[in-house]
N, C-alpha and C positions, 0 to 999 in steps of 0.2 A: 829876687827871682826874675823870669823871663818866659814871654812868648817864645811856645816851642815854631822854632827857625820850619819846619818839614811843614807846616800848616802854614795857607795864607790865603786874604782873604781877596775872596770872587763875587764878581756879581754873574747869578747867572741866572736866566730870565726875571730879569729885576727883581731877584733876592739877592739881599747879601750874605755870601757863605762861607764857611770857614772851609778848607775843603786841603786834605794833607796832595803832597808832590813829591813825585819819586822821577828816579829814572826815563820811566816810561809818560810821564807828564802826571793829571789829577790822576787821583785817587778817589774815583766817585763811591766808592762801597762807605764812607765815612763821613757823612755830612752836618756839620752845625748850623742853623741856620741862627743868623743876627738880627736882634731888633735894632733899632737904631742909635742907642744907649750904648750899650755893645761896642754896635759899631764904631760909635765914636770915641770911644776908648779904644779899640784895639788899634786902629789910627794911628793915635796918638801916645800904644807902649811898646810897638810894633819896632823890634831890634833895639829894645832898653831894658833894662833893670829896671824894677820896680817894686815896691812894697804895698801895702795895703794904703798904708798912707799916701803917698803917692797918689794910687788910683782916686782915694777919695778927693783928694787933692783937686783932681780934676773935676770928680762928679760939683765940687762946693761951685768951682768957680764958672764950669758948664750950662748949671741947673742953679744954684743961687740954692744946696741944700743945707739945711742949718750939720755941720763939724760929725755930730753925736750920727744922725744920719746917714751922711754920706761913707762914713767907718764903716757902720754896721753892714751901707748897701755892698761895700767896696768887698768886706769880705767874704759874704755874701755869693758876687760878684768869681771874686778867684776861688771859693770851694766848686763850683761847680764847672771852672775851667777847670782848675787838675782833678778834678776826677773825669774830666772827659777825656784825660791826656795833652791838656792844650799850654800848662805851663810847665816850665823847668826849673826846677830849686835851686 
C-alpha cells in the first residue's frame, strides 16, 4: 500500500494537516489534522510502499514500543487512513 499522492502534508496555522492538492491548488474542504506521531509516520512513508510491519518497525525504532503493541497501533493507524481515503492499495 501507499499514501495517496494527491494528499500532501501542510503546515496550516501551526497545525500539521493533510490536504488535497489538485490543479487549482489546495482543496481545504477535506482536511485531516495529524498528531505528532502520525506526522512522523507520514513523513517517513511519503512516496513509499509500506505494510503494517513497516509502520510497526518505525514505531518500535522511534518510540521504543514492543513489537506486538506497535503492530496493533500500526494496523489501527492504517485503518483510519484507509477509511479517510488517504491510502492506495
